[in-house]
GUDREN-310806 format. One line per 8 residues: number of its first residue (from 1); for each residue x, y, z of C-alpha. Coordinates in Angstrom, 3 decimals. Each point is the difference from the previous one (the first is absolute). Layout:
! residues N
NUM	X,Y,Z; ... $
//
This chain:
! residues 181
1	8.744,-40.294,60.593; -3.472,-1.030,1.110; -1.434,1.616,3.135; -3.351,-1.243,1.310; -2.403,2.835,0.888; -3.267,-1.952,0.499; -0.252,-3.720,0.713; -3.399,-1.484,0.911 $
9	0.033,-2.616,2.739; -2.732,-2.164,-1.504; -0.064,-1.670,-3.398; -3.397,1.539,-0.762; -0.790,3.044,-2.130; 2.512,2.771,0.229; 3.005,1.729,-1.408; 3.742,-0.293,0.323 $
17	1.888,3.261,-0.457; 3.755,0.196,-0.543; 2.555,2.648,-0.874; 2.440,-1.004,-2.728; 3.238,1.419,-1.304; 0.724,-0.332,-3.710; 3.517,0.847,-1.128; 0.418,1.298,-3.579 $
25	-1.033,-2.704,-2.482; -2.080,-2.003,2.475; -3.607,-1.162,-0.359; -2.062,-2.988,-1.142; -0.034,0.129,-3.796; -2.340,-2.882,-0.869; -3.613,0.862,-0.913; -2.393,-1.835,2.329 $
33	-3.412,0.222,1.640; -1.392,-0.957,3.387; -3.372,-1.712,0.249; -0.687,0.504,3.718; 2.286,2.887,0.927; -0.074,3.793,-0.297; 3.246,1.986,0.192; 0.649,3.653,0.725 $
41	3.415,1.620,-0.416; 0.850,3.403,1.475; 3.234,1.828,-0.795; 1.751,1.440,3.056; 3.231,0.993,-1.722; 1.218,-0.173,-3.573; -1.768,-0.800,-3.265; -1.927,-3.180,-0.893 $
49	-0.908,-1.158,-3.487; -2.980,-2.326,-0.378; -2.213,-1.667,-2.582; -3.621,-0.994,0.735; -2.180,-1.368,-2.777; 0.508,2.360,-2.941; 1.295,2.879,2.122; 3.543,0.780,0.982 $
57	1.170,2.793,2.198; 2.540,1.519,2.294; -0.677,0.977,3.605; 2.010,2.086,2.405; -0.126,0.781,3.713; -3.445,-0.177,1.692; -1.677,-1.491,-3.077; -1.482,-3.497,-0.082 $
65	-1.590,-2.505,-2.343; -2.352,-2.895,0.600; 0.016,-3.318,-1.839; -3.413,-1.691,0.271; -0.558,-3.739,-0.338; 0.078,-1.438,-3.522; 2.024,2.967,-1.319; 3.177,-0.897,-1.913 $
73	2.857,2.131,1.303; 3.746,0.503,0.259; 1.704,2.046,2.604; 0.957,1.926,1.754; 3.398,0.383,-1.617; 2.822,2.322,0.964; 1.411,1.225,-3.298; 1.592,3.097,1.539 $
81	3.549,0.431,1.284; -1.030,0.463,3.649; -1.716,-2.214,2.556; -3.757,-0.530,0.118; -1.803,-0.533,3.308; -3.620,-1.019,-0.164; -2.731,-1.617,2.030; -1.754,-3.086,-1.308 $
89	-3.375,-1.008,1.401; -1.305,-3.461,-0.872; -3.677,-0.629,0.792; -1.782,-3.356,-0.177; -2.738,-1.997,1.678; 2.649,-2.248,1.558; 3.471,1.238,0.891; 2.105,-3.133,0.620 $
97	1.263,-0.103,-3.603; 0.840,3.702,0.084; 1.953,-0.558,3.204; 1.830,-2.940,-1.613; 0.902,2.202,-2.972; 1.371,2.798,2.233; 1.939,-2.446,2.215; 1.487,-1.733,-3.058 $
105	0.832,3.328,-1.658; 1.731,1.293,3.151; 2.046,-3.205,0.244; 1.046,0.112,-3.665; 1.019,3.661,0.281; 1.939,-0.672,3.222; 1.793,-2.950,-1.651; 0.574,2.086,-3.173 $
113	-1.843,-2.549,-2.144; -2.624,2.481,-1.244; -0.455,0.972,-3.646; -0.164,3.790,-0.373; -1.440,0.322,3.528; -2.647,-2.699,-0.323; -0.317,-3.771,0.023; 1.377,-2.072,-2.867 $
121	-2.918,-0.920,-2.302; -0.012,-3.720,0.914; 0.003,0.826,3.711; -2.801,2.546,-0.481; -2.021,-2.653,-1.856; 0.538,-2.445,2.871; -1.045,2.588,2.605; -3.120,1.134,-1.892 $
129	-1.077,-3.503,-1.022; -2.628,-0.383,2.726; -3.715,0.123,-0.676; -0.454,3.101,2.158; 2.401,2.361,-1.739; 0.444,-0.869,-3.629; 2.309,2.055,-2.189; 0.131,-0.718,-3.706 $
137	1.964,0.923,-3.083; -2.438,1.516,-2.503; 1.263,-1.777,-3.129; 0.026,-3.575,1.395; -3.295,-1.896,0.504; -1.000,0.052,3.675; -0.814,-3.728,0.049; 3.525,-0.813,-1.208 $
145	1.516,2.288,2.645; -2.193,-1.430,2.786; 0.435,-3.681,-0.945; 3.547,-0.101,-1.401; 2.077,3.134,0.610; -0.879,0.641,3.668; 0.504,-3.629,1.152; 3.265,-0.104,-1.958 $
153	1.138,3.247,1.625; -0.846,-1.363,3.470; 1.971,-3.179,-0.703; 3.015,1.890,-1.338; -0.012,2.386,2.973; -0.342,-2.832,2.541; 2.924,-1.877,-1.578; 2.089,3.167,-0.137 $
161	-0.660,0.691,3.698; 0.884,-3.620,0.872; 3.210,0.200,-2.045; 0.959,3.247,1.735; -0.617,-1.458,3.487; 2.161,-3.012,-0.874; 2.753,2.259,-1.316; -0.041,2.083,3.208 $
169	0.027,-3.167,2.127; 2.984,-1.375,-1.940; 1.849,3.318,0.344; -0.338,-0.223,3.792; 1.277,-3.603,-0.015; 3.002,0.995,-2.117; 1.100,2.410,2.751; -0.308,-2.557,2.837 $
177	3.563,-1.442,-0.278; 1.424,3.513,0.383; -1.995,0.637,3.163; 2.321,-2.388,1.931; 3.045,2.140,-0.769 $
//
């Protein structure tokens, strides 16, 4: 579940705030860092495990943690046996890429194509590939990610979306002969 709490109208400086539900075992497990984005997570219910830089920790209800720009992090993760509900605030100088991430995430969760409650890595790379909101893997050179990996991810995602639209269109056509009955 992704519930939007704050959504700026303009694409200028601002923050997008959402409430997210993580079932047991959910969370984004790949270490990464954001160049132009700060994140804050607040736990409303349950227990969240996180890793920021060289620190790891566990937070419970009414506790929060902030991930500043350029900080390698993982989390939050729900390693408990009960649900985790948290707020996620994403702050940047321009919000259109954040909005695209949230819209894509909501669609993937609704269509049950998410990976542990987040975007598949290739889709996340395609979403964050823009110049305004760069997200990088810490162990891969940034130039390689920017010039090879991100364009490749965009191409793969565009082809996958095209293939899916064609498949849906063909499924509708396959039912047409039965509509006359």
